mmCIF file as gemmi writes it, N, C-alpha and C atoms, coordinates in Angstrom:
data_model
loop_
_atom_site.group_PDB
_atom_site.id
_atom_site.type_symbol
_atom_site.label_atom_id
_atom_site.label_alt_id
_atom_site.label_comp_id
_atom_site.label_asym_id
_atom_site.label_entity_id
_atom_site.label_seq_id
_atom_site.pdbx_PDB_ins_code
_atom_site.Cartn_x
_atom_site.Cartn_y
_atom_site.Cartn_z
_atom_site.occupancy
_atom_site.B_iso_or_equiv
_atom_site.pdbx_formal_charge
_atom_site.auth_seq_id
_atom_site.auth_asym_id
_atom_site.pdbx_PDB_model_num
ATOM 1 N N . UNK Axp A 1 ? 101.343 75.459 105.819 1 0 ? 1 A 1
ATOM 2 C CA . UNK Axp A 1 ? 101.271 76.923 105.59 1 0 ? 1 A 1
ATOM 3 C C . UNK Axp A 1 ? 102.553 77.56 106.039 1 0 ? 1 A 1
ATOM 4 N N . UNK Axp A 2 ? 103.091 78.478 105.345 1 0 ? 2 A 1
ATOM 5 C CA . UNK Axp A 2 ? 104.308 79.032 105.539 1 0 ? 2 A 1
ATOM 6 C C . UNK Axp A 2 ? 104.268 79.971 106.662 1 0 ? 2 A 1
ATOM 7 N N . UNK Axp A 3 ? 105.421 80.248 107.318 1 0 ? 3 A 1
ATOM 8 C CA . UNK Axp A 3 ? 105.484 81.122 108.404 1 0 ? 3 A 1
ATOM 9 C C . UNK Axp A 3 ? 105.6 82.663 107.923 1 0 ? 3 A 1
ATOM 10 N N . UNK Axp A 4 ? 105.532 83.527 108.973 1 0 ? 4 A 1
ATOM 11 C CA . UNK Axp A 4 ? 105.708 84.857 108.738 1 0 ? 4 A 1
ATOM 12 C C . UNK Axp A 4 ? 107.135 85.29 108.625 1 0 ? 4 A 1
ATOM 13 N N . UNK Axp A 5 ? 107.954 84.54 109.233 1 0 ? 5 A 1
ATOM 14 C CA . UNK Axp A 5 ? 109.479 84.831 109.372 1 0 ? 5 A 1
ATOM 15 C C . UNK Axp A 5 ? 110.081 84.714 108.066 1 0 ? 5 A 1
ATOM 16 N N . UNK Axp A 6 ? 110.889 85.75 107.671 1 0 ? 6 A 1
ATOM 17 C CA . UNK Axp A 6 ? 111.604 85.669 106.407 1 0 ? 6 A 1
ATOM 18 C C . UNK Axp A 6 ? 110.981 86.381 105.209 1 0 ? 6 A 1
ATOM 19 N N . UNK Axp A 7 ? 109.706 86.749 105.39 1 0 ? 7 A 1
ATOM 20 C CA . UNK Axp A 7 ? 108.97 87.492 104.371 1 0 ? 7 A 1
ATOM 21 C C . UNK Axp A 7 ? 109.191 88.939 104.393 1 0 ? 7 A 1
ATOM 22 N N . UNK Axp A 8 ? 109.048 89.698 103.295 1 0 ? 8 A 1
ATOM 23 C CA . UNK Axp A 8 ? 109.221 91.111 103.312 1 0 ? 8 A 1
ATOM 24 C C . UNK Axp A 8 ? 107.843 91.676 103.858 1 0 ? 8 A 1
ATOM 25 N N . UNK Axp A 9 ? 107.9 92.872 104.114 1 0 ? 9 A 1
ATOM 26 C CA . UNK Axp A 9 ? 106.633 93.556 104.77 1 0 ? 9 A 1
ATOM 27 C C . UNK Axp A 9 ? 105.571 93.521 103.779 1 0 ? 9 A 1
ATOM 28 N N . UNK Axp A 10 ? 105.767 93.748 102.505 1 0 ? 10 A 1
ATOM 29 C CA . UNK Axp A 10 ? 104.761 93.685 101.505 1 0 ? 10 A 1
ATOM 30 C C . UNK Axp A 10 ? 104.034 92.367 101.365 1 0 ? 10 A 1
ATOM 31 N N . UNK Axp A 11 ? 104.887 91.261 101.431 1 0 ? 11 A 1
ATOM 32 C CA . UNK Axp A 11 ? 104.321 89.93 101.387 1 0 ? 11 A 1
ATOM 33 C C . UNK Axp A 11 ? 103.447 89.69 102.674 1 0 ? 11 A 1
ATOM 34 N N . UNK Axp A 12 ? 103.847 90.038 103.797 1 0 ? 12 A 1
ATOM 35 C CA . UNK Axp A 12 ? 103.085 89.91 105.125 1 0 ? 12 A 1
ATOM 36 C C . UNK Axp A 12 ? 101.771 90.617 104.988 1 0 ? 12 A 1
ATOM 37 N N . UNK Axp A 13 ? 101.859 91.926 104.557 1 0 ? 13 A 1
ATOM 38 C CA . UNK Axp A 13 ? 100.582 92.667 104.442 1 0 ? 13 A 1
ATOM 39 C C . UNK Axp A 13 ? 99.672 92.056 103.413 1 0 ? 13 A 1
ATOM 40 N N . UNK Axp A 14 ? 100.19 91.592 102.31 1 0 ? 14 A 1
ATOM 41 C CA . UNK Axp A 14 ? 99.42 90.891 101.325 1 0 ? 14 A 1
ATOM 42 C C . UNK Axp A 14 ? 98.803 89.684 101.787 1 0 ? 14 A 1
ATOM 43 N N . UNK Axp A 15 ? 99.531 88.921 102.597 1 0 ? 15 A 1
ATOM 44 C CA . UNK Axp A 15 ? 98.89 87.692 103.203 1 0 ? 15 A 1
ATOM 45 C C . UNK Axp A 15 ? 97.753 87.969 104.154 1 0 ? 15 A 1
ATOM 46 N N . UNK Axp A 16 ? 97.972 89.047 104.892 1 0 ? 16 A 1
ATOM 47 C CA . UNK Axp A 16 ? 96.89 89.521 105.868 1 0 ? 16 A 1
ATOM 48 C C . UNK Axp A 16 ? 95.69 89.939 105.081 1 0 ? 16 A 1
ATOM 49 N N . UNK Axp A 17 ? 95.875 90.611 104.006 1 0 ? 17 A 1
ATOM 50 C CA . UNK Axp A 17 ? 94.762 91.186 103.21 1 0 ? 17 A 1
ATOM 51 C C . UNK Axp A 17 ? 93.998 90.101 102.557 1 0 ? 17 A 1
ATOM 52 N N . UNK Axp A 18 ? 94.804 89.058 102.058 1 0 ? 18 A 1
ATOM 53 C CA . UNK Axp A 18 ? 94.118 87.862 101.489 1 0 ? 18 A 1
ATOM 54 C C . UNK Axp A 18 ? 93.342 87.053 102.555 1 0 ? 18 A 1
ATOM 55 N N . UNK Axp A 19 ? 93.82 86.954 103.765 1 0 ? 19 A 1
ATOM 56 C CA . UNK Axp A 19 ? 93.108 86.234 104.791 1 0 ? 19 A 1
ATOM 57 C C . UNK Axp A 19 ? 91.759 86.997 105.182 1 0 ? 19 A 1
ATOM 58 N N . UNK Axp A 20 ? 92.031 88.271 105.317 1 0 ? 20 A 1
ATOM 59 C CA . UNK Axp A 20 ? 90.762 89.136 105.614 1 0 ? 20 A 1
ATOM 60 C C . UNK Axp A 20 ? 89.784 89.047 104.512 1 0 ? 20 A 1
ATOM 61 N N . UNK Axp A 21 ? 90.244 89.14 103.203 1 0 ? 21 A 1
ATOM 62 C CA . UNK Axp A 21 ? 89.266 89.034 102.071 1 0 ? 21 A 1
ATOM 63 C C . UNK Axp A 21 ? 88.537 87.714 101.936 1 0 ? 21 A 1
ATOM 64 N N . UNK Axp A 22 ? 89.401 86.605 102.154 1 0 ? 22 A 1
ATOM 65 C CA . UNK Axp A 22 ? 88.825 85.328 102.082 1 0 ? 22 A 1
ATOM 66 C C . UNK Axp A 22 ? 87.774 85.031 103.105 1 0 ? 22 A 1
ATOM 67 N N . UNK Axp A 23 ? 88.069 85.4 104.45 1 0 ? 23 A 1
ATOM 68 C CA . UNK Axp A 23 ? 87.147 85.283 105.466 1 0 ? 23 A 1
ATOM 69 C C . UNK Axp A 23 ? 85.775 86.041 105.178 1 0 ? 23 A 1
ATOM 70 N N . UNK Axp A 24 ? 85.996 87.344 104.653 1 0 ? 24 A 1
ATOM 71 C CA . UNK Axp A 24 ? 84.885 88.263 104.39 1 0 ? 24 A 1
ATOM 72 C C . UNK Axp A 24 ? 84.079 87.578 103.278 1 0 ? 24 A 1
ATOM 73 N N . UNK Axp A 25 ? 84.647 87.053 102.196 1 0 ? 25 A 1
ATOM 74 C CA . UNK Axp A 25 ? 83.808 86.426 101.12 1 0 ? 25 A 1
ATOM 75 C C . UNK Axp A 25 ? 83.169 85.168 101.559 1 0 ? 25 A 1
ATOM 76 N N . UNK Axp A 26 ? 83.829 84.309 102.424 1 0 ? 26 A 1
ATOM 77 C CA . UNK Axp A 26 ? 83.19 83.213 102.991 1 0 ? 26 A 1
ATOM 78 C C . UNK Axp A 26 ? 82.042 83.521 103.892 1 0 ? 26 A 1
ATOM 79 N N . UNK Axp A 27 ? 82.102 84.566 104.669 1 0 ? 27 A 1
ATOM 80 C CA . UNK Axp A 27 ? 80.922 85.002 105.486 1 0 ? 27 A 1
ATOM 81 C C . UNK Axp A 27 ? 79.816 85.623 104.637 1 0 ? 27 A 1
ATOM 82 N N . UNK Axp A 28 ? 80.171 86.327 103.476 1 0 ? 28 A 1
ATOM 83 C CA . UNK Axp A 28 ? 79.148 86.859 102.707 1 0 ? 28 A 1
ATOM 84 C C . UNK Axp A 28 ? 78.426 85.63 101.977 1 0 ? 28 A 1
ATOM 85 N N . UNK Axp A 29 ? 79.054 84.543 101.541 1 0 ? 29 A 1
ATOM 86 C CA . UNK Axp A 29 ? 78.44 83.448 100.96 1 0 ? 29 A 1
ATOM 87 C C . UNK Axp A 29 ? 77.52 82.769 101.935 1 0 ? 29 A 1
ATOM 88 N N . UNK Axp A 30 ? 77.97 82.506 103.179 1 0 ? 30 A 1
ATOM 89 C CA . UNK Axp A 30 ? 77.18 81.922 104.206 1 0 ? 30 A 1
ATOM 90 C C . UNK Axp A 30 ? 75.944 82.785 104.553 1 0 ? 30 A 1
ATOM 91 N N . UNK Axp A 31 ? 76.223 84.039 104.677 1 0 ? 31 A 1
ATOM 92 C CA . UNK Axp A 31 ? 75.118 84.95 104.994 1 0 ? 31 A 1
ATOM 93 C C . UNK Axp A 31 ? 74.041 84.913 103.933 1 0 ? 31 A 1
ATOM 94 N N . UNK Axp A 32 ? 74.485 84.846 102.563 1 0 ? 32 A 1
ATOM 95 C CA . UNK Axp A 32 ? 73.544 84.87 101.506 1 0 ? 32 A 1
ATOM 96 C C . UNK Axp A 32 ? 72.569 83.499 101.634 1 0 ? 32 A 1
ATOM 97 N N . UNK Axp A 33 ? 73.265 82.509 102.018 1 0 ? 33 A 1
ATOM 98 C CA . UNK Axp A 33 ? 72.567 81.241 102.137 1 0 ? 33 A 1
ATOM 99 C C . UNK Axp A 33 ? 71.507 81.208 103.263 1 0 ? 33 A 1
ATOM 100 N N . UNK Axp A 34 ? 71.803 82.061 104.303 1 0 ? 34 A 1
ATOM 101 C CA . UNK Axp A 34 ? 70.943 82.227 105.384 1 0 ? 34 A 1
ATOM 102 C C . UNK Axp A 34 ? 70.104 83.54 105.385 1 0 ? 34 A 1
ATOM 103 N N . UNK Axp A 35 ? 70.085 84.136 104.18 1 0 ? 35 A 1
ATOM 104 C CA . UNK Axp A 35 ? 69.283 85.409 103.952 1 0 ? 35 A 1
ATOM 105 C C . UNK Axp A 35 ? 69.745 86.514 104.917 1 0 ? 35 A 1
ATOM 106 N N . UNK Axp A 36 ? 71.04 86.631 105.24 1 0 ? 36 A 1
ATOM 107 C CA . UNK Axp A 36 ? 71.567 87.567 106.106 1 0 ? 36 A 1
ATOM 108 C C . UNK Axp A 36 ? 72.68 88.366 105.352 1 0 ? 36 A 1
ATOM 109 N N . UNK Axp A 37 ? 73.049 89.531 105.949 1 0 ? 37 A 1
ATOM 110 C CA . UNK Axp A 37 ? 74.158 90.167 105.36 1 0 ? 37 A 1
ATOM 111 C C . UNK Axp A 37 ? 75.324 90.222 106.332 1 0 ? 37 A 1
ATOM 112 N N . UNK Axp A 38 ? 76.366 89.349 106.037 1 0 ? 38 A 1
ATOM 113 C CA . UNK Axp A 38 ? 77.506 89.209 106.869 1 0 ? 38 A 1
ATOM 114 C C . UNK Axp A 38 ? 78.742 89.706 106.264 1 0 ? 38 A 1
ATOM 115 N N . UNK Axp A 39 ? 78.587 90.844 105.504 1 0 ? 39 A 1
ATOM 116 C CA . UNK Axp A 39 ? 79.816 91.484 104.892 1 0 ? 39 A 1
ATOM 117 C C . UNK Axp A 39 ? 80.558 92.301 106.066 1 0 ? 39 A 1
ATOM 118 N N . UNK Axp A 40 ? 81.548 91.645 106.576 1 0 ? 40 A 1
ATOM 119 C CA . UNK Axp A 40 ? 82.201 92.337 107.784 1 0 ? 40 A 1
ATOM 120 C C . UNK Axp A 40 ? 82.821 93.566 107.436 1 0 ? 40 A 1
ATOM 121 N N . UNK Axp A 41 ? 83.459 93.655 106.242 1 0 ? 41 A 1
ATOM 122 C CA . UNK Axp A 41 ? 84.09 94.922 105.777 1 0 ? 41 A 1
ATOM 123 C C . UNK Axp A 41 ? 83.074 96.096 105.722 1 0 ? 41 A 1
ATOM 124 N N . UNK Axp A 42 ? 81.889 95.735 105.242 1 0 ? 42 A 1
ATOM 125 C CA . UNK Axp A 42 ? 80.794 96.736 105.067 1 0 ? 42 A 1
ATOM 126 C C . UNK Axp A 42 ? 80.296 97.071 106.451 1 0 ? 42 A 1
ATOM 127 N N . UNK Axp A 43 ? 80.222 96.117 107.457 1 0 ? 43 A 1
ATOM 128 C CA . UNK Axp A 43 ? 79.748 96.269 108.718 1 0 ? 43 A 1
ATOM 129 C C . UNK Axp A 43 ? 80.717 97.361 109.484 1 0 ? 43 A 1
ATOM 130 N N . UNK Axp A 44 ? 82.011 97.078 109.301 1 0 ? 44 A 1
ATOM 131 C CA . UNK Axp A 44 ? 83.049 97.918 109.918 1 0 ? 44 A 1
ATOM 132 C C . UNK Axp A 44 ? 83.22 99.311 109.322 1 0 ? 44 A 1
ATOM 133 N N . UNK Axp A 45 ? 83.261 99.215 108.037 1 0 ? 45 A 1
ATOM 134 C CA . UNK Axp A 45 ? 83.64 100.59 107.263 1 0 ? 45 A 1
ATOM 135 C C . UNK Axp A 45 ? 82.364 101.094 106.376 1 0 ? 45 A 1
ATOM 136 N N . UNK Axp A 46 ? 81.146 100.578 106.564 1 0 ? 46 A 1
ATOM 137 C CA . UNK Axp A 46 ? 80.079 101.035 105.82 1 0 ? 46 A 1
ATOM 138 C C . UNK Axp A 46 ? 79.788 102.532 105.802 1 0 ? 46 A 1
ATOM 139 N N . UNK Axp A 47 ? 80.172 103.196 107.004 1 0 ? 47 A 1
ATOM 140 C CA . UNK Axp A 47 ? 79.991 104.653 107.189 1 0 ? 47 A 1
ATOM 141 C C . UNK Axp A 47 ? 80.947 105.439 106.287 1 0 ? 47 A 1
ATOM 142 N N . UNK Axp A 48 ? 81.964 104.733 105.956 1 0 ? 48 A 1
ATOM 143 C CA . UNK Axp A 48 ? 82.977 105.394 105.108 1 0 ? 48 A 1
ATOM 144 C C . UNK Axp A 48 ? 83.159 104.532 103.723 1 0 ? 48 A 1
ATOM 145 N N . UNK Axp A 49 ? 82.244 104.827 102.691 1 0 ? 49 A 1
ATOM 146 C CA . UNK Axp A 49 ? 82.346 104.073 101.57 1 0 ? 49 A 1
ATOM 147 C C . UNK Axp A 49 ? 83.718 104.193 100.838 1 0 ? 49 A 1
ATOM 148 N N . UNK Axp A 50 ? 84.321 105.236 100.848 1 0 ? 50 A 1
ATOM 149 C CA . UNK Axp A 50 ? 85.567 105.471 100.16 1 0 ? 50 A 1
ATOM 150 C C . UNK Axp A 50 ? 86.762 104.531 100.792 1 0 ? 50 A 1
ATOM 151 N N . UNK Axp A 51 ? 86.712 104.447 102.096 1 0 ? 51 A 1
ATOM 152 C CA . UNK Axp A 51 ? 87.683 103.563 102.838 1 0 ? 51 A 1
ATOM 153 C C . UNK Axp A 51 ? 87.413 102.157 102.575 1 0 ? 51 A 1
ATOM 154 N N . UNK Axp A 52 ? 86.061 101.792 102.538 1 0 ? 52 A 1
ATOM 155 C CA . UNK Axp A 52 ? 85.62 100.411 102.268 1 0 ? 52 A 1
ATOM 156 C C . UNK Axp A 52 ? 86.037 100.048 100.774 1 0 ? 52 A 1
ATOM 157 N N . UNK Axp A 53 ? 85.921 101.02 99.9 1 0 ? 53 A 1
ATOM 158 C CA . UNK Axp A 53 ? 86.329 100.649 98.467 1 0 ? 53 A 1
ATOM 159 C C . UNK Axp A 53 ? 87.79 100.401 98.445 1 0 ? 53 A 1
ATOM 160 N N . UNK Axp A 54 ? 88.597 101.303 99.191 1 0 ? 54 A 1
ATOM 161 C CA . UNK Axp A 54 ? 90.088 101.122 99.193 1 0 ? 54 A 1
ATOM 162 C C . UNK Axp A 54 ? 90.505 99.69 99.767 1 0 ? 54 A 1
ATOM 163 N N . UNK Axp A 55 ? 89.761 99.245 100.794 1 0 ? 55 A 1
ATOM 164 C CA . UNK Axp A 55 ? 90.105 97.993 101.349 1 0 ? 55 A 1
ATOM 165 C C . UNK Axp A 55 ? 89.818 96.946 100.283 1 0 ? 55 A 1
ATOM 166 N N . UNK Axp A 56 ? 88.7 96.972 99.557 1 0 ? 56 A 1
ATOM 167 C CA . UNK Axp A 56 ? 88.384 95.957 98.477 1 0 ? 56 A 1
ATOM 168 C C . UNK Axp A 56 ? 89.47 96.013 97.374 1 0 ? 56 A 1
ATOM 169 N N . UNK Axp A 57 ? 89.97 97.338 97.015 1 0 ? 57 A 1
ATOM 170 C CA . UNK Axp A 57 ? 90.985 97.365 95.948 1 0 ? 57 A 1
ATOM 171 C C . UNK Axp A 57 ? 92.285 96.737 96.524 1 0 ? 57 A 1
ATOM 172 N N . UNK Axp A 58 ? 92.634 97.023 97.645 1 0 ? 58 A 1
ATOM 173 C CA . UNK Axp A 58 ? 93.879 96.468 98.263 1 0 ? 58 A 1
ATOM 174 C C . UNK Axp A 58 ? 93.865 94.936 98.364 1 0 ? 58 A 1
ATOM 175 N N . UNK Axp A 59 ? 92.728 94.38 98.684 1 0 ? 59 A 1
ATOM 176 C CA . UNK Axp A 59 ? 92.607 92.972 98.634 1 0 ? 59 A 1
ATOM 177 C C . UNK Axp A 59 ? 92.713 92.351 97.19 1 0 ? 59 A 1
ATOM 178 N N . UNK Axp A 60 ? 92.198 93.056 96.269 1 0 ? 60 A 1
ATOM 179 C CA . UNK Axp A 60 ? 92.449 92.689 94.872 1 0 ? 60 A 1
ATOM 180 C C . UNK Axp A 60 ? 93.85 92.774 94.451 1 0 ? 60 A 1
ATOM 181 N N . UNK Axp A 61 ? 94.526 93.829 94.823 1 0 ? 61 A 1
ATOM 182 C CA . UNK Axp A 61 ? 95.991 93.95 94.479 1 0 ? 61 A 1
ATOM 183 C C . UNK Axp A 61 ? 96.722 92.959 95.156 1 0 ? 61 A 1
ATOM 184 N N . UNK Axp A 62 ? 96.436 92.579 96.398 1 0 ? 62 A 1
ATOM 185 C CA . UNK Axp A 62 ? 97.12 91.487 97.101 1 0 ? 62 A 1
ATOM 186 C C . UNK Axp A 62 ? 97.047 90.229 96.377 1 0 ? 62 A 1
ATOM 187 N N . UNK Axp A 63 ? 95.857 89.909 95.848 1 0 ? 63 A 1
ATOM 188 C CA . UNK Axp A 63 ? 95.535 88.646 95.059 1 0 ? 63 A 1
ATOM 189 C C . UNK Axp A 63 ? 96.451 88.596 93.822 1 0 ? 63 A 1
ATOM 190 N N . UNK Axp A 64 ? 96.525 89.653 93.115 1 0 ? 64 A 1
ATOM 191 C CA . UNK Axp A 64 ? 97.307 89.801 91.964 1 0 ? 64 A 1
ATOM 192 C C . UNK Axp A 64 ? 98.715 89.65 92.208 1 0 ? 64 A 1
ATOM 193 N N . UNK Axp A 65 ? 99.247 90.262 93.381 1 0 ? 65 A 1
ATOM 194 C CA . UNK Axp A 65 ? 100.587 90.074 93.746 1 0 ? 65 A 1
ATOM 195 C C . UNK Axp A 65 ? 100.867 88.66 94.121 1 0 ? 65 A 1
ATOM 196 N N . UNK Axp A 66 ? 99.978 88.025 94.737 1 0 ? 66 A 1
ATOM 197 C CA . UNK Axp A 66 ? 100.153 86.602 95.146 1 0 ? 66 A 1
ATOM 198 C C . UNK Axp A 66 ? 100.28 85.776 93.822 1 0 ? 66 A 1
ATOM 199 N N . UNK Axp A 67 ? 99.463 86.1 92.858 1 0 ? 67 A 1
ATOM 200 C CA . UNK Axp A 67 ? 99.609 85.342 91.542 1 0 ? 67 A 1
ATOM 201 C C . UNK Axp A 67 ? 100.94 85.448 90.925 1 0 ? 67 A 1
ATOM 202 N N . UNK Axp A 68 ? 101.401 86.749 90.932 1 0 ? 68 A 1
ATOM 203 C CA . UNK Axp A 68 ? 102.612 87.091 90.313 1 0 ? 68 A 1
ATOM 204 C C . UNK Axp A 68 ? 103.839 86.68 91.111 1 0 ? 68 A 1
ATOM 205 N N . UNK Axp A 69 ? 103.708 86.846 92.377 1 0 ? 69 A 1
ATOM 206 C CA . UNK Axp A 69 ? 104.803 86.484 93.32 1 0 ? 69 A 1
ATOM 207 C C . UNK Axp A 69 ? 105.642 87.703 93.593 1 0 ? 69 A 1
ATOM 208 N N . UNK Axp A 70 ? 106.144 87.816 94.823 1 0 ? 70 A 1
ATOM 209 C CA . UNK Axp A 70 ? 106.882 88.943 95.293 1 0 ? 70 A 1
ATOM 210 C C . UNK Axp A 70 ? 108.396 88.775 94.652 1 0 ? 70 A 1
ATOM 211 N N . UNK Axp A 71 ? 108.868 89.884 94.047 1 0 ? 71 A 1
ATOM 212 C CA . UNK Axp A 71 ? 110.224 89.889 93.329 1 0 ? 71 A 1
ATOM 213 C C . UNK Axp A 71 ? 111.178 90.571 94.182 1 0 ? 71 A 1
ATOM 214 N N . UNK Axp A 72 ? 111.019 90.808 95.378 1 0 ? 72 A 1
ATOM 215 C CA . UNK Axp A 72 ? 112.095 91.52 96.224 1 0 ? 72 A 1
ATOM 216 C C . UNK Axp A 72 ? 113.118 90.491 96.459 1 0 ? 72 A 1
ATOM 217 N N . UNK Axp A 73 ? 114.348 91.012 96.944 1 0 ? 73 A 1
ATOM 218 C CA . UNK Axp A 73 ? 115.533 90.232 97.203 1 0 ? 73 A 1
ATOM 219 C C . UNK Axp A 73 ? 115.316 89.293 98.314 1 0 ? 73 A 1
ATOM 220 N N . UNK Axp A 74 ? 114.564 89.703 99.295 1 0 ? 74 A 1
ATOM 221 C CA . UNK Axp A 74 ? 114.272 88.775 100.548 1 0 ? 74 A 1
ATOM 222 C C . UNK Axp A 74 ? 113.404 87.63 100.079 1 0 ? 74 A 1
ATOM 223 N N . UNK Axp A 75 ? 112.39 87.787 99.378 1 0 ? 75 A 1
ATOM 224 C CA . UNK Axp A 75 ? 111.492 86.82 98.915 1 0 ? 75 A 1
ATOM 225 C C . UNK Axp A 75 ? 112.189 85.96 97.902 1 0 ? 75 A 1
ATOM 226 N N . UNK Axp A 76 ? 112.888 86.499 96.909 1 0 ? 76 A 1
ATOM 227 C CA . UNK Axp A 76 ? 113.563 85.657 95.904 1 0 ? 76 A 1
ATOM 228 C C . UNK Axp A 76 ? 114.68 84.77 96.551 1 0 ? 76 A 1
ATOM 229 N N . UNK Axp A 77 ? 115.122 85.061 97.772 1 0 ? 77 A 1
ATOM 230 C CA . UNK Axp A 77 ? 116.094 84.171 98.356 1 0 ? 77 A 1
ATOM 231 C C . UNK Axp A 77 ? 115.49 82.915 98.979 1 0 ? 77 A 1
ATOM 232 N N . UNK Axp A 78 ? 114.153 82.891 98.937 1 0 ? 78 A 1
ATOM 233 C CA . UNK Axp A 78 ? 113.687 81.628 99.379 1 0 ? 78 A 1
ATOM 234 C C . UNK Axp A 78 ? 112.481 81.745 100.461 1 0 ? 78 A 1
ATOM 235 N N . UNK Axp A 79 ? 111.639 82.705 100.324 1 0 ? 79 A 1
ATOM 236 C CA . UNK Axp A 79 ? 110.551 82.931 101.302 1 0 ? 79 A 1
ATOM 237 C C . UNK Axp A 79 ? 109.356 81.905 100.99 1 0 ? 79 A 1
ATOM 238 N N . UNK Axp A 80 ? 109.409 80.893 101.83 1 0 ? 80 A 1
ATOM 239 C CA . UNK Axp A 80 ? 108.356 79.657 101.502 1 0 ? 80 A 1
ATOM 240 C C . UNK Axp A 80 ? 106.956 80.31 101.57 1 0 ? 80 A 1
ATOM 241 N N . UNK Axp A 81 ? 106.693 81.142 102.421 1 0 ? 81 A 1
ATOM 242 C CA . UNK Axp A 81 ? 105.276 81.608 102.535 1 0 ? 81 A 1
ATOM 243 C C . UNK Axp A 81 ? 104.876 82.526 101.421 1 0 ? 81 A 1
ATOM 244 N N . UNK Axp A 82 ? 105.883 83.01 100.698 1 0 ? 82 A 1
ATOM 245 C CA . UNK Axp A 82 ? 105.569 83.95 99.535 1 0 ? 82 A 1
ATOM 246 C C . UNK Axp A 82 ? 105.305 83.064 98.248 1 0 ? 82 A 1
ATOM 247 N N . UNK Axp A 83 ? 105.563 81.725 98.397 1 0 ? 83 A 1
ATOM 248 C CA . UNK Axp A 83 ? 105.363 80.789 97.311 1 0 ? 83 A 1
ATOM 249 C C . UNK Axp A 83 ? 106.435 80.817 96.252 1 0 ? 83 A 1
ATOM 250 N N . UNK Axp A 84 ? 107.572 81.34 96.652 1 0 ? 84 A 1
ATOM 251 C CA . UNK Axp A 84 ? 108.805 81.363 95.839 1 0 ? 84 A 1
ATOM 252 C C . UNK Axp A 84 ? 109.995 80.604 96.541 1 0 ? 84 A 1
ATOM 253 N N . UNK Axp A 85 ? 110.546 79.558 95.763 1 0 ? 85 A 1
ATOM 254 C CA . UNK Axp A 85 ? 111.699 78.867 96.279 1 0 ? 85 A 1
ATOM 255 C C . UNK Axp A 85 ? 112.858 79.58 95.722 1 0 ? 85 A 1
ATOM 256 N N . UNK Axp A 86 ? 113.969 79.116 96.248 1 0 ? 86 A 1
ATOM 257 C CA . UNK Axp A 86 ? 115.363 79.635 95.79 1 0 ? 86 A 1
ATOM 258 C C . UNK Axp A 86 ? 115.516 79.6 94.428 1 0 ? 86 A 1
ATOM 259 N N . UNK Axp A 87 ? 115.537 80.753 93.719 1 0 ? 87 A 1
ATOM 260 C CA . UNK Axp A 87 ? 115.635 80.84 92.251 1 0 ? 87 A 1
ATOM 261 C C . UNK Axp A 87 ? 116.804 80.206 91.659 1 0 ? 87 A 1
ATOM 262 N N . UNK Axp A 88 ? 117.919 80.198 92.535 1 0 ? 88 A 1
ATOM 263 C CA . UNK Axp A 88 ? 119.123 79.681 91.968 1 0 ? 88 A 1
ATOM 264 C C . UNK Axp A 88 ? 118.974 78.242 91.753 1 0 ? 88 A 1
ATOM 265 N N . UNK Axp A 89 ? 118.196 77.572 92.517 1 0 ? 89 A 1
ATOM 266 C CA . UNK Axp A 89 ? 117.989 75.999 92.388 1 0 ? 89 A 1
ATOM 267 C C . UNK Axp A 89 ? 117.293 75.731 91.107 1 0 ? 89 A 1
ATOM 268 N N . UNK Axp A 90 ? 116.402 76.634 90.639 1 0 ? 90 A 1
ATOM 269 C CA . UNK Axp A 90 ? 115.544 76.37 89.533 1 0 ? 90 A 1
ATOM 270 C C . UNK Axp A 90 ? 116.265 76.592 88.207 1 0 ? 90 A 1
ATOM 271 N N . UNK Axp A 91 ? 117.336 77.418 88.257 1 0 ? 91 A 1
ATOM 272 C CA . UNK Axp A 91 ? 117.916 77.756 87.004 1 0 ? 91 A 1
ATOM 273 C C . UNK Axp A 91 ? 119.107 76.894 86.725 1 0 ? 91 A 1
């Protein structure tokens, strides 16, 4: 797993959102198997449905950004945790 060092802020926030989203979906799945509701985002933000929806949208945007890859100068220079190697070597 790549480190946090050398990534742009957007890539770091995206990584955090993907971790939160992945853990939440895993807990939702396990909770469904046990007939429980373990949606942590809903437990924490259920009183604020608009904020909860924003968190879900941000997790989705982070996933799309991870698929596309970060195109900033810092990440294009070789941020291993962003999934992008040095583009000069590939060309």
